[in-house]
NUMIDO-954860 format. One record per residue (C-alpha): residue in three letters; x negated, y negated, z. Coordinates in nm, 2 decimals, padded with zeros to 4 digits. Each point is the difference from the previous one (the first is absolute). Layout:
# residues N
+------+--------+--------+--------+
! type !      X !      Y !      Z !
+------+--------+--------+--------+
!  ALA !      X !      Y !      Z !
...
+------+--------+--------+--------+
This chain:
# residues 99
+------+--------+--------+--------+
! type !      X !      Y !      Z !
+------+--------+--------+--------+
!  MET ! -10.63 ! -10.10 !  08.18 !
!  ALA !  00.23 ! -00.01 !  00.29 !
!  LYS ! -00.05 ! -00.27 !  00.26 !
!  ARG ! -00.18 !  00.12 !  00.31 !
!  VAL !  00.15 ! -00.09 !  00.33 !
!  TYR ! -00.15 !  00.02 !  00.35 !
!  LEU !  00.26 !  00.02 !  00.27 !
!  LEU ! -00.09 ! -00.06 !  00.38 !
!  THR !  00.29 !  00.06 !  00.22 !
!  ARG !  00.07 !  00.11 !  00.36 !
!  GLU !  00.35 !  00.12 ! -00.05 !
!  LEU !  00.08 !  00.31 ! -00.21 !
!  LEU !  00.34 ! -00.14 ! -00.09 !
!  PHE ! -00.16 ! -00.29 ! -00.18 !
!  ARG ! -00.28 !  00.21 ! -00.15 !
!  SER !  00.27 !  00.22 ! -00.14 !
!  LYS !  00.23 ! -00.30 ! -00.15 !
!  LEU ! -00.28 ! -00.17 ! -00.16 !
!  ALA ! -00.16 !  00.30 ! -00.15 !
!  GLY !  00.33 !  00.05 ! -00.18 !
!  VAL !  00.01 ! -00.36 ! -00.13 !
!  VAL ! -00.38 !  00.07 ! -00.11 !
!  THR !  00.07 !  00.33 ! -00.19 !
!  ALA !  00.33 ! -00.15 ! -00.13 !
!  ALA ! -00.21 ! -00.28 ! -00.18 !
!  GLY ! -00.23 !  00.23 ! -00.16 !
!  ALA ! -00.30 ! -00.09 !  00.26 !
!  GLU ! -00.17 !  00.25 !  00.21 !
!  LEU ! -00.14 !  00.00 !  00.36 !
!  THR ! -00.34 !  00.02 !  00.07 !
!  ARG ! -00.21 !  00.05 !  00.34 !
!  ASP ! -00.29 ! -00.17 ! -00.18 !
!  ALA !  00.01 ! -00.36 !  00.12 !
!  ALA ! -00.27 ! -00.10 ! -00.24 !
!  GLY !  00.15 !  00.15 ! -00.29 !
!  SER !  00.35 ! -00.17 !  00.04 !
!  GLU !  00.14 ! -00.27 ! -00.18 !
!  LEU !  00.27 ! -00.09 !  00.26 !
!  GLY !  00.01 !  00.00 !  00.38 !
!  VAL !  00.31 !  00.05 !  00.18 !
!  ILE ! -00.09 ! -00.07 !  00.38 !
!  GLU !  00.24 !  00.04 !  00.31 !
!  ILE ! -00.10 ! -00.27 !  00.23 !
!  GLU ! -00.06 !  00.19 !  00.35 !
!  ALA ! -00.16 !  00.29 ! -00.16 !
!  THR ! -00.34 !  00.08 !  00.11 !
!  GLY ! -00.26 ! -00.22 ! -00.18 !
!  TRP !  00.26 ! -00.21 ! -00.19 !
!  GLU ! -00.19 ! -00.32 !  00.02 !
!  GLU ! -00.32 !  00.16 ! -00.12 !
!  ARG !  00.15 !  00.18 ! -00.29 !
!  ILE !  00.17 ! -00.31 ! -00.11 !
!  LEU ! -00.32 ! -00.19 ! -00.01 !
!  GLU ! -00.18 !  00.28 ! -00.19 !
!  PHE !  00.28 !  00.00 ! -00.27 !
!  SER !  00.02 ! -00.39 ! -00.01 !
!  GLY ! -00.41 ! -00.03 ! -00.03 !
!  ARG !  00.03 !  00.23 ! -00.31 !
!  GLY !  00.28 ! -00.20 ! -00.16 !
!  VAL !  00.25 !  00.30 !  00.03 !
!  PRO !  00.35 ! -00.12 !  00.09 !
!  VAL !  00.15 !  00.10 !  00.34 !
!  LEU !  00.36 !  00.01 !  00.10 !
!  ALA !  00.01 !  00.00 !  00.38 !
!  PHE !  00.31 !  00.08 !  00.18 !
!  GLY !  00.15 !  00.01 !  00.38 !
!  SER !  00.28 ! -00.07 !  00.21 !
!  HIS !  00.16 ! -00.36 ! -00.03 !
!  VAL ! -00.06 ! -00.05 !  00.38 !
!  HIS ! -00.37 !  00.01 ! -00.05 !
!  ALA ! -00.02 ! -00.32 ! -00.19 !
!  GLU ! -00.33 ! -00.09 !  00.13 !
!  LEU ! -00.15 !  00.32 ! -00.14 !
!  LEU !  00.18 ! -00.05 ! -00.33 !
!  ARG ! -00.17 ! -00.37 ! -00.03 !
!  ARG ! -00.33 !  00.17 !  00.10 !
!  ALA !  00.03 !  00.26 ! -00.29 !
!  ARG !  00.07 ! -00.30 ! -00.23 !
!  ALA ! -00.32 ! -00.20 !  00.14 !
!  LEU ! -00.21 !  00.31 ! -00.06 !
!  GLY !  00.12 ! -00.02 ! -00.38 !
!  ALA !  00.30 !  00.25 !  00.00 !
!  GLU !  00.35 ! -00.06 ! -00.11 !
!  ALA !  00.21 !  00.07 !  00.31 !
!  VAL !  00.36 !  00.09 !  00.01 !
!  PRO !  00.23 !  00.12 !  00.27 !
!  ASN !  00.09 !  00.38 !  00.01 !
!  SER !  00.32 ! -00.07 ! -00.18 !
!  GLN ! -00.15 ! -00.13 ! -00.30 !
!  VAL ! -00.29 !  00.22 ! -00.04 !
!  GLU !  00.16 !  00.27 ! -00.24 !
!  HIS !  00.13 ! -00.25 ! -00.25 !
!  ARG ! -00.32 ! -00.20 !  00.00 !
!  LEU ! -00.20 !  00.30 ! -00.06 !
!  ALA !  00.22 !  00.11 ! -00.27 !
!  ALA ! -00.05 ! -00.35 ! -00.15 !
!  LEU ! -00.37 !  00.01 !  00.02 !
!  LEU !  00.01 !  00.34 ! -00.18 !
!  GLY !  00.25 ! -00.09 ! -00.26 !
+------+--------+--------+--------+
């Protein structure tokens, strides 16, 4: 069965790119956060902190990403239980997590 990935982004460009990585890896996107096995969360998207806490609380891995100029938010995401990377690394890291 394909890994189900929940994706929370605020930018359509990242949504499209990351959806391509997910499908290329044989995984599937889901809108069901409760049924997902990996959360990919853009910091600054509405509700990002709560979503990271929700996933972390269930033991679901979270990959958070955002602009490198928002180092404080990336650190906050890590403190909440996510692996957090700058935008420039998110596609590569997501592919590795799904591979």
